[in-house]
C-alpha positions as CSV (number, residue, x, y, z in Angstrom):
1,X,0.0,0.0,0.0
2,X,1.3,3.5,-0.8
3,X,1.8,6.0,1.9
4,X,-0.5,9.1,1.5
5,X,0.9,12.3,2.9
6,X,-1.0,15.4,3.8
7,X,0.5,17.3,0.9
8,X,-1.2,14.8,-1.5
9,X,2.2,13.2,-2.5
10,X,2.6,9.5,-2.9
11,X,5.8,7.6,-2.0
12,X,6.0,4.1,-3.4
13,X,8.4,1.5,-4.8
14,X,8.1,-0.2,-8.2
15,X,4.8,1.4,-9.2
16,X,3.4,-0.2,-12.3
17,X,0.9,1.6,-14.5
18,X,-0.9,-1.0,-16.7
19,X,-2.4,1.3,-19.2
20,X,-1.7,5.1,-19.2
21,X,-0.1,7.6,-16.9
22,X,-1.5,11.1,-17.6
23,X,-0.1,14.4,-16.2
24,X,-2.7,17.1,-15.6
25,X,-2.5,20.4,-17.5
26,X,0.3,22.8,-16.2
27,X,1.8,19.9,-14.2
28,X,5.3,18.4,-14.7
29,X,7.4,15.4,-13.7
30,X,10.6,15.6,-11.7
31,X,13.3,13.0,-12.5
32,X,16.2,12.7,-10.1
33,X,19.8,12.7,-11.1
34,X,21.4,9.3,-10.9
35,X,24.2,7.3,-12.5
36,X,23.6,5.1,-15.5
37,X,21.4,2.3,-14.2
38,X,21.4,-1.4,-15.3
39,X,19.9,-2.2,-18.7
40,X,16.2,-2.8,-18.6
41,X,14.7,-6.1,-19.8
42,X,14.0,-6.7,-23.5
43,X,11.1,-4.7,-24.8
44,X,11.7,-1.8,-22.3
45,X,13.7,1.4,-22.2
46,X,14.9,3.3,-19.1
47,X,14.4,7.0,-18.6
48,X,16.6,8.9,-16.1
49,X,18.7,12.0,-15.5
50,X,22.5,12.2,-15.0
51,X,24.9,14.6,-13.3
52,X,25.3,16.6,-16.5
53,X,21.6,17.7,-16.0
54,X,20.4,16.0,-19.2
55,X,17.8,13.3,-19.8
56,X,18.8,9.9,-21.1
57,X,17.2,6.8,-22.6
58,X,18.8,3.3,-22.1
59,X,17.6,0.3,-24.1
60,X,17.9,-3.4,-23.2
61,X,21.1,-3.7,-25.2
62,X,22.8,-1.0,-23.0
63,X,22.7,1.7,-25.7
64,X,22.4,5.1,-24.0
65,X,21.0,8.1,-25.9
66,X,20.8,11.7,-24.6
67,X,17.5,13.4,-25.3
68,X,18.3,17.1,-25.3
69,X,18.3,19.2,-28.4
70,X,22.1,19.7,-28.5
71,X,23.1,16.1,-29.2
72,X,19.9,14.1,-29.1
73,X,18.9,14.4,-32.8
74,X,16.7,17.6,-32.5
75,X,17.9,20.7,-34.2
76,X,17.9,23.9,-32.2
77,X,15.8,26.7,-33.6
78,X,18.6,29.1,-32.7
79,X,20.8,27.4,-35.4
80,X,18.6,28.7,-38.1
81,X,19.5,32.2,-39.4
82,X,19.4,34.1,-42.6
83,X,21.7,32.7,-45.3
84,X,22.7,29.9,-43.0
85,X,22.9,26.1,-43.7
86,X,23.2,23.3,-41.2
87,X,26.2,21.0,-41.8
88,X,27.7,18.0,-39.9
89,X,31.4,17.5,-40.0
90,X,33.4,15.3,-37.5
91,X,30.8,14.7,-34.8
92,X,27.6,14.0,-36.9
93,X,25.9,16.9,-35.2
94,X,24.4,19.9,-37.0
95,X,26.2,23.2,-36.8
96,X,25.4,26.5,-38.4
97,X,27.3,27.5,-41.6
98,X,26.7,31.1,-42.6
99,X,27.2,31.9,-46.3
100,X,28.5,35.3,-47.4
101,X,27.8,36.8,-50.8
102,X,29.6,35.1,-53.7
103,X,30.3,31.9,-51.6
104,X,29.3,28.3,-52.2
105,X,29.4,25.2,-50.0
106,X,32.2,22.8,-50.6
107,X,34.9,20.7,-49.0
108,X,38.6,21.3,-49.8
109,X,41.4,18.7,-49.7
110,X,41.5,19.1,-46.0
111,X,39.0,20.1,-43.4
112,X,35.3,19.7,-43.3
113,X,32.3,21.3,-45.1
114,X,32.8,25.0,-45.3
115,X,31.9,28.2,-47.2
116,X,34.1,28.4,-50.2
117,X,35.1,31.7,-51.9
118,X,35.8,32.1,-55.6
119,X,39.6,31.8,-55.1
120,X,39.2,28.5,-53.2
121,X,36.8,27.3,-55.8
122,X,39.2,28.1,-58.7
123,X,41.9,26.2,-56.8
124,X,39.6,23.2,-56.2
125,X,38.7,23.1,-60.0
126,X,42.4,23.2,-60.9
127,X,42.4,26.6,-62.4
128,X,46.0,27.2,-61.5
129,X,46.3,30.2,-63.8
130,X,44.0,32.0,-61.5
131,X,46.0,31.6,-58.3
132,X,48.7,34.1,-57.4
133,X,51.8,33.0,-55.5
134,X,52.0,34.1,-51.8
135,X,54.8,36.6,-51.3
136,X,55.0,37.7,-54.9
137,X,54.2,41.1,-56.3
138,X,51.6,41.7,-59.0
139,X,49.9,44.6,-60.8
140,X,46.6,44.1,-62.6
141,X,47.4,41.0,-64.5
142,X,45.8,37.8,-63.2
143,X,48.8,35.6,-63.3
144,X,52.0,37.7,-63.2
145,X,53.4,41.2,-63.6
146,X,52.5,42.2,-67.1
147,X,55.7,41.9,-69.4
148,X,55.0,45.1,-71.3
149,X,57.5,47.8,-71.7
150,X,58.0,50.1,-68.8
151,X,58.0,53.9,-68.9
152,X,58.3,56.7,-66.4
153,X,55.1,58.6,-65.8
154,X,54.7,62.1,-64.2
155,X,51.9,62.8,-61.9
156,X,49.9,66.1,-61.5
157,X,49.3,67.1,-57.9
158,X,45.8,66.6,-56.5
159,X,44.8,64.3,-59.4
160,X,43.3,60.9,-58.4
161,X,44.0,57.9,-60.5
162,X,42.3,54.5,-60.5
163,X,43.9,51.5,-62.4
164,X,42.0,48.3,-63.0
165,X,43.0,45.2,-61.1
166,X,41.6,41.7,-61.4
167,X,41.2,40.1,-58.0
168,X,40.8,36.4,-57.2
169,X,39.6,37.2,-53.7
170,X,43.1,37.0,-52.2
171,X,44.4,38.9,-49.2
172,X,47.0,41.5,-49.9
173,X,49.7,42.5,-47.4
174,X,51.8,45.1,-49.4
175,X,50.8,47.9,-51.7
176,X,53.5,50.0,-53.4
177,X,54.8,51.9,-56.4
178,X,58.3,52.5,-57.9
179,X,59.5,56.0,-57.7
180,X,61.6,56.6,-60.9
181,X,62.4,60.3,-60.2
182,X,62.4,61.6,-56.7
183,X,61.0,64.9,-55.4
184,X,62.0,66.1,-51.9
185,X,59.2,66.9,-49.4
186,X,56.5,65.3,-51.5
187,X,54.4,62.2,-50.9
188,X,52.1,59.7,-52.5
189,X,49.1,57.8,-51.1
190,X,47.8,54.5,-52.5
191,X,44.7,52.5,-52.1
192,X,42.0,50.2,-53.5
193,X,38.5,51.0,-54.8
194,X,35.6,48.6,-55.5
195,X,34.7,47.9,-59.1
196,X,31.1,49.0,-59.5
197,X,29.3,49.2,-62.8
198,X,32.6,49.3,-64.8
199,X,34.0,52.2,-62.8
200,X,35.6,52.7,-59.4
201,X,33.1,52.7,-56.5
202,X,33.5,52.6,-52.7
203,X,36.9,53.0,-51.0
204,X,38.2,49.7,-49.8
205,X,41.5,50.9,-48.2
206,X,44.0,53.7,-48.3
207,X,47.6,53.8,-47.1
208,X,49.3,56.6,-45.2
209,X,51.6,59.0,-46.9
210,X,54.7,57.4,-48.7
211,X,57.7,59.6,-49.3
212,X,58.8,60.6,-52.8
213,X,62.2,61.8,-51.5
214,X,64.2,58.9,-52.9
215,X,64.4,56.8,-56.1
216,X,63.0,53.5,-54.6
217,X,60.1,51.2,-54.4
218,X,57.9,52.6,-51.7
219,X,55.3,50.5,-50.1
220,X,52.9,50.2,-47.2
221,X,52.2,47.1,-45.0
222,X,48.5,46.3,-45.1
223,X,46.2,43.3,-44.5
224,X,43.2,43.5,-46.9
225,X,41.1,40.8,-48.4
226,X,40.0,42.0,-51.8
227,X,36.6,41.1,-53.2
228,X,36.5,38.8,-56.2
229,X,36.4,40.5,-59.6
230,X,37.5,43.8,-60.9
231,X,38.8,46.3,-58.3
232,X,40.9,49.5,-58.8
233,X,44.3,50.4,-57.3
234,X,44.5,54.1,-56.7
235,X,47.2,56.8,-56.5
236,X,47.1,60.4,-55.3
237,X,50.1,62.7,-54.8
238,X,51.0,66.3,-53.9
239,X,53.9,66.2,-56.4
240,X,54.7,69.6,-58.1
241,X,55.4,67.7,-61.3
242,X,58.9,66.5,-60.7
243,X,58.2,63.0,-59.4
244,X,57.8,60.2,-61.9
245,X,56.7,56.7,-61.4
246,X,57.1,53.4,-63.3
247,X,54.1,52.8,-65.6
248,X,52.9,50.4,-68.2
249,X,52.9,51.3,-71.9
250,X,49.5,51.6,-73.4
251,X,48.2,48.1,-72.6
252,X,45.4,47.1,-70.3
253,X,47.2,46.3,-67.0
254,X,44.6,43.5,-66.4
255,X,46.1,41.4,-69.1
256,X,42.8,40.6,-70.7
257,X,39.5,42.3,-71.7
258,X,37.5,43.6,-68.8
259,X,34.9,45.2,-71.1
260,X,37.2,47.7,-72.9
261,X,39.4,47.6,-75.9
262,X,43.0,46.5,-75.2
263,X,44.2,47.1,-78.7
264,X,43.9,50.9,-78.8
265,X,44.7,53.8,-76.5
266,X,41.1,55.0,-76.7
267,X,38.6,53.6,-74.2
268,X,41.3,52.7,-71.7
269,X,40.0,51.2,-68.5
270,X,41.9,53.5,-66.1
271,X,40.2,56.6,-64.6
272,X,41.4,59.9,-63.3
273,X,39.7,62.8,-61.5
274,X,41.3,66.3,-61.0
275,X,40.8,68.6,-58.1
276,X,41.1,66.0,-55.3
277,X,43.1,67.6,-52.5
278,X,46.0,65.3,-51.4
279,X,45.6,66.6,-47.8
280,X,42.1,65.1,-47.7
281,X,43.2,61.6,-48.7
282,X,41.3,59.3,-51.0
283,X,37.6,60.2,-51.2
284,X,34.9,57.6,-50.5
285,X,33.3,56.8,-52.9
286,X,35.3,57.5,-56.0
287,X,34.2,60.9,-57.5
288,X,31.5,60.9,-60.1
289,X,32.1,61.7,-63.8
290,X,35.8,60.7,-63.9
291,X,37.8,60.9,-67.1
292,X,38.6,57.7,-68.9
293,X,42.4,57.6,-69.5
294,X,43.8,57.2,-73.0
295,X,47.4,57.2,-71.8
296,X,49.8,55.1,-69.8
297,X,48.6,54.4,-66.3
298,X,50.6,54.1,-63.2
299,X,51.9,50.7,-62.2
300,X,50.8,50.1,-58.6
301,X,52.0,46.8,-57.3
302,X,50.5,44.6,-54.5
303,X,51.8,41.5,-52.8
304,X,49.7,38.4,-52.1
305,X,49.8,37.5,-48.4
306,X,51.1,34.1,-47.3
């Protein structure tokens, strides 16, 4: 016989319910924390709590399964988010994988399922021509520094230039330009712009002032992941006209057609804009109504990060 207490609680041992045990509305059951019990007989499962404060099932073969949403087969609603997929890698458990724009889902030679950018995808597809070597310098060409004839190019003070660059989505750690003729007390500032609608758009990055006081390759240490596609390297100086830089003769520095003729000087893909005060730095975004350049652009070099 069970013992009936004044609080209407029942204390008993080995209570068997032959048909159905029903909990009233707004009621709940409390299950004590114990260690893993012995396996139940065939045809039965055991239900119990353990010291990790989780609920477990144990079958007659001794197989123990946790019932909470984290590892018990249910998927947490909190894992679902905009532009997010659920993937399972090493532990067979779902985890959230957010996809940024211009990414796909893939698995590289090592590691698990991941968001893959265009540069990684090109590498996975074996497009070796599209991958730049870490630690090497490049201009706009997709595979190497363009082997066109070099010339020295003067720059007009407070004139902003944008030169097309094809990016494979790599990270750049150096940005520089070769000073061919020095000018004491003057400086140059470099940067990157987004490629928007066939023209420079928003400012991605700008360097500090680099001195033009010596004939040398001047560069800035940066750490910038470039978006995939056409971007623009930029140059702005306060030179009085003495300083000259290494430039490319007449050809499209991207090494292939980006929507403009590469066979003529007309319709060149570089842009310039006068009246941009050097002291104010690179404007954001690139000024409207720039002039399309029909002359040799400046040769701004960048280095792919390791």
